[in-house]
C-alpha atoms as an extended CHARMM CRD file, in Angstrom:
* protein
*
       278  EXT
         1         1  UNK       CA             31.3740000000      -22.2840000000      -47.4810000000  PROA      1               0.0000000000
         2         2  UNK       CA             27.9120000000      -23.7190000000      -46.6240000000  PROA      2               0.0000000000
         3         3  UNK       CA             24.9390000000      -21.7650000000      -45.2270000000  PROA      3               0.0000000000
         4         4  UNK       CA             25.5150000000      -22.9930000000      -41.6580000000  PROA      4               0.0000000000
         5         5  UNK       CA             29.0800000000      -21.7030000000      -41.7060000000  PROA      5               0.0000000000
         6         6  UNK       CA             27.9940000000      -18.3410000000      -43.0650000000  PROA      6               0.0000000000
         7         7  UNK       CA             25.2840000000      -18.0600000000      -40.3860000000  PROA      7               0.0000000000
         8         8  UNK       CA             27.7230000000      -18.9510000000      -37.5890000000  PROA      8               0.0000000000
         9         9  UNK       CA             30.1420000000      -16.3480000000      -38.9010000000  PROA      9               0.0000000000
        10        10  UNK       CA             27.4010000000      -13.6980000000      -38.9910000000  PROA      10              0.0000000000
        11        11  UNK       CA             26.3920000000      -14.5490000000      -35.4280000000  PROA      11              0.0000000000
        12        12  UNK       CA             29.7970000000      -13.4410000000      -34.1800000000  PROA      12              0.0000000000
        13        13  UNK       CA             28.5310000000       -9.8750000000      -34.6020000000  PROA      13              0.0000000000
        14        14  UNK       CA             26.8570000000      -10.1190000000      -31.2020000000  PROA      14              0.0000000000
        15        15  UNK       CA             30.1080000000      -11.2380000000      -29.6020000000  PROA      15              0.0000000000
        16        16  UNK       CA             32.0960000000       -8.4020000000      -31.1900000000  PROA      16              0.0000000000
        17        17  UNK       CA             29.5240000000       -5.8840000000      -29.9530000000  PROA      17              0.0000000000
        18        18  UNK       CA             29.4070000000       -7.3700000000      -26.4600000000  PROA      18              0.0000000000
        19        19  UNK       CA             33.1180000000       -7.5170000000      -25.6260000000  PROA      19              0.0000000000
        20        20  UNK       CA             33.6500000000       -3.7120000000      -25.4300000000  PROA      20              0.0000000000
        21        21  UNK       CA             30.3640000000       -3.3020000000      -23.5310000000  PROA      21              0.0000000000
        22        22  UNK       CA             31.4320000000       -5.8630000000      -20.9020000000  PROA      22              0.0000000000
        23        23  UNK       CA             34.8990000000       -4.3120000000      -20.5650000000  PROA      23              0.0000000000
        24        24  UNK       CA             33.3760000000       -0.8720000000      -19.9700000000  PROA      24              0.0000000000
        25        25  UNK       CA             30.7550000000       -2.2200000000      -17.5420000000  PROA      25              0.0000000000
        26        26  UNK       CA             33.4150000000       -4.0800000000      -15.5540000000  PROA      26              0.0000000000
        27        27  UNK       CA             35.5660000000       -0.9490000000      -15.4250000000  PROA      27              0.0000000000
        28        28  UNK       CA             32.9540000000        1.5370000000      -14.2020000000  PROA      28              0.0000000000
        29        29  UNK       CA             31.2050000000       -0.9670000000      -11.8990000000  PROA      29              0.0000000000
        30        30  UNK       CA             34.4830000000       -1.8950000000      -10.2150000000  PROA      30              0.0000000000
        31        31  UNK       CA             35.2690000000        1.7640000000       -9.6510000000  PROA      31              0.0000000000
        32        32  UNK       CA             31.7620000000        2.3610000000       -8.2620000000  PROA      32              0.0000000000
        33        33  UNK       CA             32.0310000000       -0.5470000000       -5.8120000000  PROA      33              0.0000000000
        34        34  UNK       CA             35.5440000000        0.1260000000       -4.4950000000  PROA      34              0.0000000000
        35        35  UNK       CA             35.6170000000        3.9150000000       -4.8320000000  PROA      35              0.0000000000
        36        36  UNK       CA             32.3830000000        5.0480000000       -3.1840000000  PROA      36              0.0000000000
        37        37  UNK       CA             33.4760000000        8.6930000000       -3.3360000000  PROA      37              0.0000000000
        38        38  UNK       CA             32.3210000000        8.5090000000       -6.9360000000  PROA      38              0.0000000000
        39        39  UNK       CA             28.7700000000        8.8950000000       -5.6130000000  PROA      39              0.0000000000
        40        40  UNK       CA             29.4970000000       11.4360000000       -2.8650000000  PROA      40              0.0000000000
        41        41  UNK       CA             26.7740000000       13.7780000000       -4.1690000000  PROA      41              0.0000000000
        42        42  UNK       CA             24.0630000000       11.1200000000       -3.8210000000  PROA      42              0.0000000000
        43        43  UNK       CA             21.8320000000       10.5790000000       -0.7930000000  PROA      43              0.0000000000
        44        44  UNK       CA             22.3900000000        7.4250000000        1.2700000000  PROA      44              0.0000000000
        45        45  UNK       CA             19.4620000000        5.6320000000       -0.3700000000  PROA      45              0.0000000000
        46        46  UNK       CA             20.4770000000        6.5630000000       -3.9060000000  PROA      46              0.0000000000
        47        47  UNK       CA             24.1310000000        5.7390000000       -3.1160000000  PROA      47              0.0000000000
        48        48  UNK       CA             22.9870000000        2.2750000000       -2.0230000000  PROA      48              0.0000000000
        49        49  UNK       CA             21.0480000000        1.8350000000       -5.2500000000  PROA      49              0.0000000000
        50        50  UNK       CA             24.0410000000        2.8870000000       -7.3440000000  PROA      50              0.0000000000
        51        51  UNK       CA             26.4200000000        0.4950000000       -5.5880000000  PROA      51              0.0000000000
        52        52  UNK       CA             23.8180000000       -2.2820000000       -5.6570000000  PROA      52              0.0000000000
        53        53  UNK       CA             23.4490000000       -1.7680000000       -9.4090000000  PROA      53              0.0000000000
        54        54  UNK       CA             27.2490000000       -1.8270000000       -9.7800000000  PROA      54              0.0000000000
        55        55  UNK       CA             27.4110000000       -5.1620000000       -7.9390000000  PROA      55              0.0000000000
        56        56  UNK       CA             24.6320000000       -6.5820000000      -10.0950000000  PROA      56              0.0000000000
        57        57  UNK       CA             26.3060000000       -5.3220000000      -13.2700000000  PROA      57              0.0000000000
        58        58  UNK       CA             29.7360000000       -6.6890000000      -12.3910000000  PROA      58              0.0000000000
        59        59  UNK       CA             28.8370000000      -10.1030000000      -10.9770000000  PROA      59              0.0000000000
        60        60  UNK       CA             25.6460000000      -10.9550000000      -12.8760000000  PROA      60              0.0000000000
        61        61  UNK       CA             24.9730000000       -8.8220000000      -15.9630000000  PROA      61              0.0000000000
        62        62  UNK       CA             28.5120000000       -8.8380000000      -17.3580000000  PROA      62              0.0000000000
        63        63  UNK       CA             29.0830000000      -12.6400000000      -17.1270000000  PROA      63              0.0000000000
        64        64  UNK       CA             25.6020000000      -13.3910000000      -18.4890000000  PROA      64              0.0000000000
        65        65  UNK       CA             26.0670000000      -10.9270000000      -21.3330000000  PROA      65              0.0000000000
        66        66  UNK       CA             29.4630000000      -12.3420000000      -22.2730000000  PROA      66              0.0000000000
        67        67  UNK       CA             28.4430000000      -16.0030000000      -21.9910000000  PROA      67              0.0000000000
        68        68  UNK       CA             25.2230000000      -15.5080000000      -23.9590000000  PROA      68              0.0000000000
        69        69  UNK       CA             27.1110000000      -13.5840000000      -26.6590000000  PROA      69              0.0000000000
        70        70  UNK       CA             29.6610000000      -16.3840000000      -26.9290000000  PROA      70              0.0000000000
        71        71  UNK       CA             27.0310000000      -19.0990000000      -27.3290000000  PROA      71              0.0000000000
        72        72  UNK       CA             25.0260000000      -16.8500000000      -29.6460000000  PROA      72              0.0000000000
        73        73  UNK       CA             28.1000000000      -16.7180000000      -31.8660000000  PROA      73              0.0000000000
        74        74  UNK       CA             27.7840000000      -20.5090000000      -32.0780000000  PROA      74              0.0000000000
        75        75  UNK       CA             24.1860000000      -20.1000000000      -33.2660000000  PROA      75              0.0000000000
        76        76  UNK       CA             22.4730000000      -21.0660000000      -29.9970000000  PROA      76              0.0000000000
        77        77  UNK       CA             18.9560000000      -19.5750000000      -29.9860000000  PROA      77              0.0000000000
        78        78  UNK       CA             18.4820000000      -19.8310000000      -26.2140000000  PROA      78              0.0000000000
        79        79  UNK       CA             21.6070000000      -17.7270000000      -25.8010000000  PROA      79              0.0000000000
        80        80  UNK       CA             20.2740000000      -15.1660000000      -28.2820000000  PROA      80              0.0000000000
        81        81  UNK       CA             17.0980000000      -14.6950000000      -26.2590000000  PROA      81              0.0000000000
        82        82  UNK       CA             19.0840000000      -14.3420000000      -23.0280000000  PROA      82              0.0000000000
        83        83  UNK       CA             21.4840000000      -11.9200000000      -24.7430000000  PROA      83              0.0000000000
        84        84  UNK       CA             18.8030000000       -9.5550000000      -26.0270000000  PROA      84              0.0000000000
        85        85  UNK       CA             17.0190000000       -9.6990000000      -22.6590000000  PROA      85              0.0000000000
        86        86  UNK       CA             20.2660000000       -8.7420000000      -20.9240000000  PROA      86              0.0000000000
        87        87  UNK       CA             20.9730000000       -5.9660000000      -23.4180000000  PROA      87              0.0000000000
        88        88  UNK       CA             17.6000000000       -4.2850000000      -22.8860000000  PROA      88              0.0000000000
        89        89  UNK       CA             18.1900000000       -4.5580000000      -19.1320000000  PROA      89              0.0000000000
        90        90  UNK       CA             21.5410000000       -2.8630000000      -19.6580000000  PROA      90              0.0000000000
        91        91  UNK       CA             19.8770000000       -0.0680000000      -21.6130000000  PROA      91              0.0000000000
        92        92  UNK       CA             17.4720000000        0.4250000000      -18.6960000000  PROA      92              0.0000000000
        93        93  UNK       CA             20.3060000000        0.6080000000      -16.1530000000  PROA      93              0.0000000000
        94        94  UNK       CA             22.5190000000        2.9930000000      -18.0830000000  PROA      94              0.0000000000
        95        95  UNK       CA             19.7210000000        5.4030000000      -18.9260000000  PROA      95              0.0000000000
        96        96  UNK       CA             19.4970000000        5.8180000000      -15.1440000000  PROA      96              0.0000000000
        97        97  UNK       CA             23.2900000000        6.2130000000      -14.8070000000  PROA      97              0.0000000000
        98        98  UNK       CA             23.3220000000        8.8310000000      -17.5770000000  PROA      98              0.0000000000
        99        99  UNK       CA             20.2910000000       10.8650000000      -16.4750000000  PROA      99              0.0000000000
       100       100  UNK       CA             19.7260000000       10.2670000000      -12.7490000000  PROA      100             0.0000000000
       101       101  UNK       CA             23.2170000000       10.0300000000      -11.2250000000  PROA      101             0.0000000000
       102       102  UNK       CA             25.1360000000       13.2270000000      -10.5140000000  PROA      102             0.0000000000
       103       103  UNK       CA             27.8240000000       14.0240000000      -13.0660000000  PROA      103             0.0000000000
       104       104  UNK       CA             31.1260000000       12.2640000000      -12.3390000000  PROA      104             0.0000000000
       105       105  UNK       CA             34.2980000000       11.3020000000      -14.1990000000  PROA      105             0.0000000000
       106       106  UNK       CA             32.6750000000        8.1090000000      -15.5590000000  PROA      106             0.0000000000
       107       107  UNK       CA             29.9710000000       10.0420000000      -17.4110000000  PROA      107             0.0000000000
       108       108  UNK       CA             31.4090000000        9.3710000000      -20.8740000000  PROA      108             0.0000000000
       109       109  UNK       CA             31.7690000000        5.6680000000      -20.1060000000  PROA      109             0.0000000000
       110       110  UNK       CA             28.1110000000        5.5400000000      -19.0550000000  PROA      110             0.0000000000
       111       111  UNK       CA             27.1730000000        7.1920000000      -22.3500000000  PROA      111             0.0000000000
       112       112  UNK       CA             29.3720000000        4.7780000000      -24.3100000000  PROA      112             0.0000000000
       113       113  UNK       CA             27.7920000000        1.7290000000      -22.6550000000  PROA      113             0.0000000000
       114       114  UNK       CA             24.2990000000        3.1020000000      -23.2500000000  PROA      114             0.0000000000
       115       115  UNK       CA             25.0330000000        3.9090000000      -26.8830000000  PROA      115             0.0000000000
       116       116  UNK       CA             26.6790000000        0.5480000000      -27.6080000000  PROA      116             0.0000000000
       117       117  UNK       CA             23.7960000000       -1.2880000000      -25.9290000000  PROA      117             0.0000000000
       118       118  UNK       CA             21.1400000000        0.6260000000      -27.8850000000  PROA      118             0.0000000000
       119       119  UNK       CA             22.8680000000        0.0940000000      -31.2230000000  PROA      119             0.0000000000
       120       120  UNK       CA             23.4990000000       -3.5800000000      -30.3830000000  PROA      120             0.0000000000
       121       121  UNK       CA             19.7910000000       -4.0350000000      -29.7270000000  PROA      121             0.0000000000
       122       122  UNK       CA             18.9100000000       -2.2720000000      -32.9870000000  PROA      122             0.0000000000
       123       123  UNK       CA             21.3610000000       -4.4410000000      -34.9260000000  PROA      123             0.0000000000
       124       124  UNK       CA             19.8920000000       -7.5900000000      -33.3450000000  PROA      124             0.0000000000
       125       125  UNK       CA             16.3020000000       -6.7360000000      -34.2630000000  PROA      125             0.0000000000
       126       126  UNK       CA             17.3280000000       -5.5540000000      -37.7350000000  PROA      126             0.0000000000
       127       127  UNK       CA             19.1310000000       -8.8280000000      -38.3240000000  PROA      127             0.0000000000
       128       128  UNK       CA             16.2700000000      -11.0280000000      -37.1330000000  PROA      128             0.0000000000
       129       129  UNK       CA             13.3160000000       -8.8780000000      -38.2380000000  PROA      129             0.0000000000
       130       130  UNK       CA             12.1320000000      -11.4990000000      -40.7350000000  PROA      130             0.0000000000
       131       131  UNK       CA             12.7060000000      -14.4780000000      -38.4370000000  PROA      131             0.0000000000
       132       132  UNK       CA              9.7550000000      -16.7170000000      -37.5840000000  PROA      132             0.0000000000
       133       133  UNK       CA             10.4180000000      -17.1220000000      -33.8600000000  PROA      133             0.0000000000
       134       134  UNK       CA              7.4640000000      -19.4490000000      -33.4380000000  PROA      134             0.0000000000
       135       135  UNK       CA              9.3730000000      -22.0480000000      -35.4500000000  PROA      135             0.0000000000
       136       136  UNK       CA             12.1320000000      -22.0080000000      -32.8370000000  PROA      136             0.0000000000
       137       137  UNK       CA              9.8010000000      -23.7900000000      -30.4110000000  PROA      137             0.0000000000
       138       138  UNK       CA              8.0030000000      -27.1120000000      -30.2280000000  PROA      138             0.0000000000
       139       139  UNK       CA              4.2170000000      -27.3760000000      -30.0330000000  PROA      139             0.0000000000
       140       140  UNK       CA              4.4420000000      -28.0870000000      -26.2810000000  PROA      140             0.0000000000
       141       141  UNK       CA              5.5130000000      -24.5790000000      -25.2980000000  PROA      141             0.0000000000
       142       142  UNK       CA              3.2560000000      -23.2940000000      -22.4250000000  PROA      142             0.0000000000
       143       143  UNK       CA              2.2980000000      -20.0230000000      -24.1020000000  PROA      143             0.0000000000
       144       144  UNK       CA             -0.8130000000      -19.2640000000      -22.0220000000  PROA      144             0.0000000000
       145       145  UNK       CA              0.7590000000      -20.0850000000      -18.6500000000  PROA      145             0.0000000000
       146       146  UNK       CA              3.8980000000      -18.0960000000      -19.3970000000  PROA      146             0.0000000000
       147       147  UNK       CA              1.9470000000      -15.2100000000      -20.9350000000  PROA      147             0.0000000000
       148       148  UNK       CA             -0.4470000000      -14.9040000000      -17.9850000000  PROA      148             0.0000000000
       149       149  UNK       CA              2.4560000000      -15.0170000000      -15.5190000000  PROA      149             0.0000000000
       150       150  UNK       CA              4.2770000000      -12.2370000000      -17.3790000000  PROA      150             0.0000000000
       151       151  UNK       CA              1.0320000000      -10.2410000000      -17.5110000000  PROA      151             0.0000000000
       152       152  UNK       CA              0.6980000000      -10.6900000000      -13.7400000000  PROA      152             0.0000000000
       153       153  UNK       CA              4.2310000000       -9.3890000000      -13.1260000000  PROA      153             0.0000000000
       154       154  UNK       CA              3.5290000000       -6.3130000000      -15.2480000000  PROA      154             0.0000000000
       155       155  UNK       CA              0.2280000000       -5.7400000000      -13.4230000000  PROA      155             0.0000000000
       156       156  UNK       CA              1.8710000000       -6.0160000000      -10.0050000000  PROA      156             0.0000000000
       157       157  UNK       CA              4.5680000000       -3.4460000000      -10.7880000000  PROA      157             0.0000000000
       158       158  UNK       CA              2.0650000000       -1.1290000000      -12.4780000000  PROA      158             0.0000000000
       159       159  UNK       CA             -0.1280000000       -1.2190000000       -9.3690000000  PROA      159             0.0000000000
       160       160  UNK       CA              2.9170000000       -0.6920000000       -7.1200000000  PROA      160             0.0000000000
       161       161  UNK       CA              4.1520000000        2.3540000000       -9.0340000000  PROA      161             0.0000000000
       162       162  UNK       CA              0.6450000000        3.8300000000       -9.3330000000  PROA      162             0.0000000000
       163       163  UNK       CA              0.1280000000        3.4170000000       -5.5890000000  PROA      163             0.0000000000
       164       164  UNK       CA              3.3550000000        5.3580000000       -5.0560000000  PROA      164             0.0000000000
       165       165  UNK       CA              2.9350000000        8.1150000000       -7.6470000000  PROA      165             0.0000000000
       166       166  UNK       CA             -0.7800000000        8.6330000000       -8.3520000000  PROA      166             0.0000000000
       167       167  UNK       CA             -1.7700000000       10.1070000000       -4.9460000000  PROA      167             0.0000000000
       168       168  UNK       CA              0.9190000000       12.7670000000       -5.3680000000  PROA      168             0.0000000000
       169       169  UNK       CA             -0.3080000000       13.5620000000       -8.8860000000  PROA      169             0.0000000000
       170       170  UNK       CA             -3.8900000000       13.9430000000       -7.6340000000  PROA      170             0.0000000000
       171       171  UNK       CA             -2.8100000000       16.2540000000       -4.7890000000  PROA      171             0.0000000000
       172       172  UNK       CA             -0.2460000000       18.1740000000       -6.8760000000  PROA      172             0.0000000000
       173       173  UNK       CA              2.5540000000       17.0640000000       -4.5740000000  PROA      173             0.0000000000
       174       174  UNK       CA              5.9190000000       15.3600000000       -5.0420000000  PROA      174             0.0000000000
       175       175  UNK       CA              6.3540000000       11.7630000000       -3.8160000000  PROA      175             0.0000000000
       176       176  UNK       CA              8.4000000000       11.5500000000       -0.6380000000  PROA      176             0.0000000000
       177       177  UNK       CA             10.9850000000        9.1740000000       -2.1210000000  PROA      177             0.0000000000
       178       178  UNK       CA             11.8320000000       11.6750000000       -4.8820000000  PROA      178             0.0000000000
       179       179  UNK       CA             12.3770000000       14.4500000000       -2.3380000000  PROA      179             0.0000000000
       180       180  UNK       CA             14.3630000000       12.1380000000       -0.0680000000  PROA      180             0.0000000000
       181       181  UNK       CA             16.6800000000       11.0550000000       -2.8970000000  PROA      181             0.0000000000
       182       182  UNK       CA             17.0740000000       14.6130000000       -4.2040000000  PROA      182             0.0000000000
       183       183  UNK       CA             15.8040000000       13.6560000000       -7.6800000000  PROA      183             0.0000000000
       184       184  UNK       CA             13.7700000000       15.5740000000      -10.2540000000  PROA      184             0.0000000000
       185       185  UNK       CA             11.5630000000       12.5310000000      -10.8600000000  PROA      185             0.0000000000
       186       186  UNK       CA             11.6890000000        8.7750000000      -10.3270000000  PROA      186             0.0000000000
       187       187  UNK       CA             13.6860000000        7.4280000000      -13.3160000000  PROA      187             0.0000000000
       188       188  UNK       CA             12.6740000000        3.8250000000      -12.6050000000  PROA      188             0.0000000000
       189       189  UNK       CA              8.9750000000        4.6620000000      -12.7300000000  PROA      189             0.0000000000
       190       190  UNK       CA              9.4640000000        6.8480000000      -15.8110000000  PROA      190             0.0000000000
       191       191  UNK       CA             11.1360000000        4.0070000000      -17.7280000000  PROA      191             0.0000000000
       192       192  UNK       CA              8.6520000000        1.4130000000      -16.5070000000  PROA      192             0.0000000000
       193       193  UNK       CA              5.5260000000        3.4480000000      -17.2770000000  PROA      193             0.0000000000
       194       194  UNK       CA              6.7500000000        4.6480000000      -20.6740000000  PROA      194             0.0000000000
       195       195  UNK       CA              8.3450000000        1.5190000000      -22.1290000000  PROA      195             0.0000000000
       196       196  UNK       CA              9.1530000000       -1.5830000000      -20.1090000000  PROA      196             0.0000000000
       197       197  UNK       CA              5.7760000000       -2.3250000000      -18.4950000000  PROA      197             0.0000000000
       198       198  UNK       CA              3.8290000000       -1.6790000000      -21.7390000000  PROA      198             0.0000000000
       199       199  UNK       CA              6.2650000000       -3.9990000000      -23.5320000000  PROA      199             0.0000000000
       200       200  UNK       CA              5.6370000000       -6.6650000000      -20.8860000000  PROA      200             0.0000000000
       201       201  UNK       CA              1.8850000000       -6.3940000000      -21.3850000000  PROA      201             0.0000000000
       202       202  UNK       CA              2.1760000000       -6.4270000000      -25.1710000000  PROA      202             0.0000000000
       203       203  UNK       CA              4.5940000000       -9.3720000000      -25.2590000000  PROA      203             0.0000000000
       204       204  UNK       CA              2.4550000000      -11.4190000000      -22.8630000000  PROA      204             0.0000000000
       205       205  UNK       CA             -0.6490000000      -10.9210000000      -25.0180000000  PROA      205             0.0000000000
       206       206  UNK       CA              1.3190000000      -11.6850000000      -28.1840000000  PROA      206             0.0000000000
       207       207  UNK       CA              2.5820000000      -14.9350000000      -26.6950000000  PROA      207             0.0000000000
       208       208  UNK       CA             -0.8810000000      -15.9700000000      -25.4940000000  PROA      208             0.0000000000
       209       209  UNK       CA             -2.1470000000      -15.3480000000      -29.0400000000  PROA      209             0.0000000000
       210       210  UNK       CA              0.8630000000      -17.2700000000      -30.3970000000  PROA      210             0.0000000000
       211       211  UNK       CA              2.1710000000      -14.3830000000      -32.4800000000  PROA      211             0.0000000000
       212       212  UNK       CA              5.6700000000      -14.9910000000      -33.8310000000  PROA      212             0.0000000000
       213       213  UNK       CA              7.2980000000      -11.9500000000      -32.2070000000  PROA      213             0.0000000000
       214       214  UNK       CA              5.7860000000      -12.8740000000      -28.8420000000  PROA      214             0.0000000000
       215       215  UNK       CA              8.0050000000      -15.9730000000      -28.7510000000  PROA      215             0.0000000000
       216       216  UNK       CA             11.0400000000      -13.6710000000      -28.6620000000  PROA      216             0.0000000000
       217       217  UNK       CA              9.8540000000      -10.6430000000      -26.6940000000  PROA      217             0.0000000000
       218       218  UNK       CA              8.0430000000      -12.5090000000      -23.8860000000  PROA      218             0.0000000000
       219       219  UNK       CA             11.0900000000      -14.5420000000      -22.7400000000  PROA      219             0.0000000000
       220       220  UNK       CA             13.2360000000      -11.4620000000      -23.3660000000  PROA      220             0.0000000000
       221       221  UNK       CA             11.1100000000       -9.5240000000      -20.8800000000  PROA      221             0.0000000000
       222       222  UNK       CA             11.2960000000      -12.3920000000      -18.4010000000  PROA      222             0.0000000000
       223       223  UNK       CA             15.1030000000      -12.1440000000      -18.5610000000  PROA      223             0.0000000000
       224       224  UNK       CA             14.6700000000       -8.4430000000      -17.8680000000  PROA      224             0.0000000000
       225       225  UNK       CA             12.4250000000       -9.2250000000      -14.8730000000  PROA      225             0.0000000000
       226       226  UNK       CA             14.9350000000      -11.7170000000      -13.4600000000  PROA      226             0.0000000000
       227       227  UNK       CA             17.8980000000       -9.3570000000      -13.7680000000  PROA      227             0.0000000000
       228       228  UNK       CA             15.8520000000       -6.4940000000      -12.3140000000  PROA      228             0.0000000000
       229       229  UNK       CA             14.9730000000       -8.6790000000       -9.3140000000  PROA      229             0.0000000000
       230       230  UNK       CA             18.6450000000       -9.5570000000       -8.8530000000  PROA      230             0.0000000000
       231       231  UNK       CA             19.4910000000       -5.8620000000       -8.9100000000  PROA      231             0.0000000000
       232       232  UNK       CA             16.8290000000       -5.1580000000       -6.2710000000  PROA      232             0.0000000000
       233       233  UNK       CA             18.2580000000       -7.9170000000       -4.0740000000  PROA      233             0.0000000000
       234       234  UNK       CA             21.7730000000       -6.4640000000       -4.4190000000  PROA      234             0.0000000000
       235       235  UNK       CA             20.6960000000       -2.9220000000       -3.5770000000  PROA      235             0.0000000000
       236       236  UNK       CA             18.6810000000       -4.2090000000       -0.5970000000  PROA      236             0.0000000000
       237       237  UNK       CA             21.8260000000       -5.8210000000        0.8020000000  PROA      237             0.0000000000
       238       238  UNK       CA             23.7850000000       -2.5860000000        0.3240000000  PROA      238             0.0000000000
       239       239  UNK       CA             20.9720000000       -0.4970000000        1.8470000000  PROA      239             0.0000000000
       240       240  UNK       CA             20.8700000000       -2.8340000000        4.8460000000  PROA      240             0.0000000000
       241       241  UNK       CA             24.6080000000       -2.3330000000        5.3420000000  PROA      241             0.0000000000
       242       242  UNK       CA             24.5320000000        1.4420000000        4.8810000000  PROA      242             0.0000000000
       243       243  UNK       CA             21.4080000000        2.2620000000        6.8880000000  PROA      243             0.0000000000
       244       244  UNK       CA             21.3520000000       -0.6640000000        9.3420000000  PROA      244             0.0000000000
       245       245  UNK       CA             17.7840000000       -1.3870000000        8.2800000000  PROA      245             0.0000000000
       246       246  UNK       CA             16.3640000000       -4.9120000000        8.2840000000  PROA      246             0.0000000000
       247       247  UNK       CA             15.5990000000       -5.7790000000        4.6640000000  PROA      247             0.0000000000
       248       248  UNK       CA             15.8460000000       -9.5320000000        5.1780000000  PROA      248             0.0000000000
       249       249  UNK       CA             12.1060000000      -10.2670000000        4.6980000000  PROA      249             0.0000000000
       250       250  UNK       CA             12.0180000000       -8.2770000000        1.4330000000  PROA      250             0.0000000000
       251       251  UNK       CA             15.2160000000       -9.9480000000        0.2320000000  PROA      251             0.0000000000
       252       252  UNK       CA             13.7360000000      -13.3930000000        0.9090000000  PROA      252             0.0000000000
       253       253  UNK       CA             10.5520000000      -12.4710000000       -0.9770000000  PROA      253             0.0000000000
       254       254  UNK       CA             12.5050000000      -11.2620000000       -4.0020000000  PROA      254             0.0000000000
       255       255  UNK       CA             14.7470000000      -14.3330000000       -3.9190000000  PROA      255             0.0000000000
       256       256  UNK       CA             11.6560000000      -16.5670000000       -4.0500000000  PROA      256             0.0000000000
       257       257  UNK       CA             10.1170000000      -14.4020000000       -6.7710000000  PROA      257             0.0000000000
       258       258  UNK       CA             13.3410000000      -14.5440000000       -8.8130000000  PROA      258             0.0000000000
       259       259  UNK       CA             13.4640000000      -18.3320000000       -8.4910000000  PROA      259             0.0000000000
       260       260  UNK       CA              9.8600000000      -18.5890000000       -9.7210000000  PROA      260             0.0000000000
       261       261  UNK       CA             10.6640000000      -16.3400000000      -12.6940000000  PROA      261             0.0000000000
       262       262  UNK       CA             13.6910000000      -18.4980000000      -13.5580000000  PROA      262             0.0000000000
       263       263  UNK       CA             11.5140000000      -21.6220000000      -13.4250000000  PROA      263             0.0000000000
       264       264  UNK       CA              8.9850000000      -20.0530000000      -15.7980000000  PROA      264             0.0000000000
       265       265  UNK       CA             11.7470000000      -18.9530000000      -18.1710000000  PROA      265             0.0000000000
       266       266  UNK       CA             13.2650000000      -22.4490000000      -18.1670000000  PROA      266             0.0000000000
       267       267  UNK       CA              9.8330000000      -23.9930000000      -18.7970000000  PROA      267             0.0000000000
       268       268  UNK       CA              9.6100000000      -21.9120000000      -21.9720000000  PROA      268             0.0000000000
       269       269  UNK       CA             13.1840000000      -22.1560000000      -23.2270000000  PROA      269             0.0000000000
       270       270  UNK       CA             13.3770000000      -25.9280000000      -22.7800000000  PROA      270             0.0000000000
       271       271  UNK       CA             10.7670000000      -26.1370000000      -25.5340000000  PROA      271             0.0000000000
       272       272  UNK       CA             13.1040000000      -24.7030000000      -28.1330000000  PROA      272             0.0000000000
       273       273  UNK       CA             13.3520000000      -27.6720000000      -30.4700000000  PROA      273             0.0000000000
       274       274  UNK       CA             16.6610000000      -29.4810000000      -30.8540000000  PROA      274             0.0000000000
       275       275  UNK       CA             16.7090000000      -28.8190000000      -34.5790000000  PROA      275             0.0000000000
       276       276  UNK       CA             16.1910000000      -25.0970000000      -33.9310000000  PROA      276             0.0000000000
       277       277  UNK       CA             18.7440000000      -24.5950000000      -31.1810000000  PROA      277             0.0000000000
       278       278  UNK       CA             21.5710000000      -24.0550000000      -33.6480000000  PROA      278             0.0000000000
């Protein structure tokens, strides 16, 4: 058996890890969408976010995860980047399900999805720890443009979350949205401040400086940004239905923003050289 065959066989690991994750996501998301009593302890706003996340998980995350795992098993490097970006998004989502949604009969499934996603991500990085990701790309890759755009996204969300949380910290108060949603803290802000936004900043700088790992992590974080935007769009639609609020302008803005992010991601991934794609 030649080296290419061995490599293709090894790449099936991602597919084997992904199949049970997708099955579990499809199961609990379907229940969440069509059995809203699952979230009867949540406030209207948090209920809308849960169902919006379920819709995003079922109709976007699951198909993308499965398709990227399949093509990754064929050795496609674009698919590998999309897969790991989707996996870290999944970790983000299911940390929130496990720690910020009231206990329900799907709790153990949430934990299983989170655990499988974390270990899948660890296995991926362990497997490719010695890979020179810079060699995946041609010399034409727009590292500075992409890096500065990713840095801008991270800056925007950092400013947004600070504007929401910092005044309450300075006045020793609790932000209104936390009280309204009956939460102990804002899990989205906690995850963003502690891990995801710093990783965006770091990956953008690494890509601008043309560091090898930046060529993987920067597009990975752009996949995360795209899927997060899609989730926001989904929950805005659900919120509009549940509360009769007019979220159309915000939805349009996020749709445009998502399209721009997709264009930037495509501008980077199209520069993966033909010889390096498989």
